[in-house]
C-alpha positions in Angstrom: 108.5 113.0 101.2 107.3 109.7 102.8 103.8 108.7 101.2 101.0 109.7 103.8 99.2 106.9 105.4 95.7 106.0 104.1 93.4 107.4 106.3 90.7 104.6 106.9 92.7 101.3 107.3 91.7 98.0 106.0 90.5 95.2 108.7 91.7 91.9 107.1 90.2 89.0 108.5 92.1 85.9 108.0 90.9 82.7 107.5 87.7 82.4 109.8 87.0 79.1 109.0 85.9 75.4 110.2 89.2 73.3 109.3 91.0 76.1 112.1 88.2 76.4 114.7 86.8 72.5 114.3 89.0 71.2 117.7 88.8 67.4 115.9 91.0 69.1 113.1 94.5 68.4 113.0 95.1 72.4 111.8 92.4 73.8 114.7 94.0 76.8 116.1 93.1 76.0 120.2 92.6 79.6 121.0 89.9 80.4 118.1 87.0 80.4 119.9 88.4 83.4 122.6 88.7 85.7 119.3 85.3 85.1 117.9 84.4 88.6 120.1 87.3 90.5 119.6 86.7 90.4 115.9 83.0 91.1 116.1 84.2 94.2 117.7 86.6 95.2 115.4 84.2 94.2 112.7 82.0 96.5 113.7 84.0 99.4 114.1 85.3 98.8 110.5 82.0 99.3 108.6 82.4 98.8 105.6 86.4 98.7 105.4 86.2 94.4 106.1 87.8 91.7 104.4 87.5 88.4 105.1 89.7 85.5 103.2 89.9 82.1 103.1 92.6 79.5 102.6 91.6 76.7 99.9 93.9 74.3 98.7 93.6 74.5 94.8 93.4 72.3 92.1 97.1 71.7 91.4 100.2 71.4 93.6 103.0 72.7 92.0 106.7 72.3 93.4 106.8 72.0 97.9 102.8 72.2 98.0 103.3 68.6 96.6 105.1 67.8 99.2 102.5 69.9 101.9 99.8 68.2 100.5 102.0 64.7 100.9 102.6 65.6 104.6 98.6 67.3 104.9 96.3 64.7 102.9 93.0 65.2 105.2 93.4 69.1 103.9 93.6 67.9 100.0 89.9 68.3 99.3 87.8 70.5 96.7 87.4 74.0 98.0 83.8 73.6 98.1 83.9 71.3 100.8 81.8 72.1 103.9 85.8 72.3 106.0 86.6 75.6 104.2 83.1 77.4 104.8 83.4 80.4 107.3 82.5 79.4 110.5 78.9 81.1 111.4 80.1 84.3 113.4 81.7 85.3 110.1 78.5 86.1 108.2 78.5 89.4 110.7 82.0 90.1 109.4 80.7 90.2 106.0 80.8 93.3 103.4 82.0 91.5 100.2 82.5 88.1 98.8 85.8 86.5 100.6 89.0 86.3 99.1 89.6 82.6 98.6 93.4 82.3 98.1 95.4 79.4 97.8 98.2 80.1 99.5 99.2 81.0 103.2 99.9 84.8 102.1 97.0 86.7 101.7 98.8 89.6 100.2 98.7 90.0 96.3 97.4 91.5 93.5 93.7 90.4 94.2 93.8 92.1 97.7 95.5 95.0 96.7 92.8 95.4 93.9 90.5 95.8 96.7 92.3 97.9 99.1 94.8 99.9 97.1 98.6 99.2 96.8 99.9 101.0 99.5 96.5 100.7 102.5 96.8 100.5 106.2 96.2 96.9 106.8 94.9 95.7 110.2 95.3 91.5 111.0 92.8 89.6 112.7 92.4 85.6 112.7 94.3 82.3 111.9 96.6 81.1 112.2 99.3 83.9 114.1 102.4 81.5 112.9 101.5 80.9 109.5 98.6 82.5 107.2 98.6 86.1 109.6 103.0 86.4 109.4 102.7 85.5 105.8 100.3 87.9 104.7 102.4 90.2 107.1 105.3 90.4 106.1 104.3 90.2 102.1 102.0 93.3 102.8 104.7 95.0 104.1 107.7 93.8 101.9 105.1 95.8 99.2 105.1 99.2 101.5 101.7 98.6 102.8 101.6 100.0 106.9 100.1 96.9 109.1 99.2 96.4 112.6 98.3 92.8 113.8 95.5 92.7 116.4 96.9 90.5 119.1 94.3 89.3 121.4 92.4 89.1 117.8 94.6 86.0 116.3 95.4 82.7 117.4 98.1 80.5 116.4 98.6 76.7 116.5 98.9 76.9 119.9 100.1 79.8 122.0 104.0 79.8 121.9 103.5 79.8 118.6 101.1 82.5 118.9 103.7 84.8 120.9 106.5 83.6 119.1 105.0 84.7 115.7 103.8 87.7 117.3 107.8 88.6 118.8 109.0 88.4 114.9 106.5 90.6 113.4 106.9 93.1 116.3 110.8 93.2 114.6 109.6 94.6 111.8 108.5 98.1 113.3 107.2 100.6 111.8 106.1 99.2 108.7 104.4 96.4 111.2 103.3 97.0 114.2 101.9 94.3 116.8 99.0 96.1 118.8 96.3 95.1 121.0 92.3 95.3 119.8 92.2 98.7 122.8 95.2 100.3 121.2 93.3 99.6 117.5 90.0 100.8 118.6 91.2 104.0 120.6 
């Protein structure tokens, strides 16, 4: 018999940080500003079942991360650098300390310790074509139910956002790409 879907889903707001919101940043997600309102609505609806993540570079760069930071040296800063701070609007989304992770995908033992081993996750944030898709695929592989809120995510550009949503939708029923109205109805 299949495991029942958890009654209370968790909203995971992925990396609402200045480095992805700042138009001067090489990693700016151009649609970032358009998702703040939808994420506000989601956070209000999910009550205490909200988790906010942050990407931080970490101290060491093992394996291919060395090549990554060679390509993106501007991001090789201490995790306490203000560039990794949350945007101001995210203060209203916090229900607990942020989950700080040094990888694109946020799913792992630390998140599972908060949301459970086989949760129902609702993902919002940035970037659809990097940290969101990496989180969705890893969580689904471990048996989580995942809804990606397309209009509460922003990608590195609109085409990459659409492509990532299309790829994630191929993983249905484990991953479903939905709208905010579908989630909140």
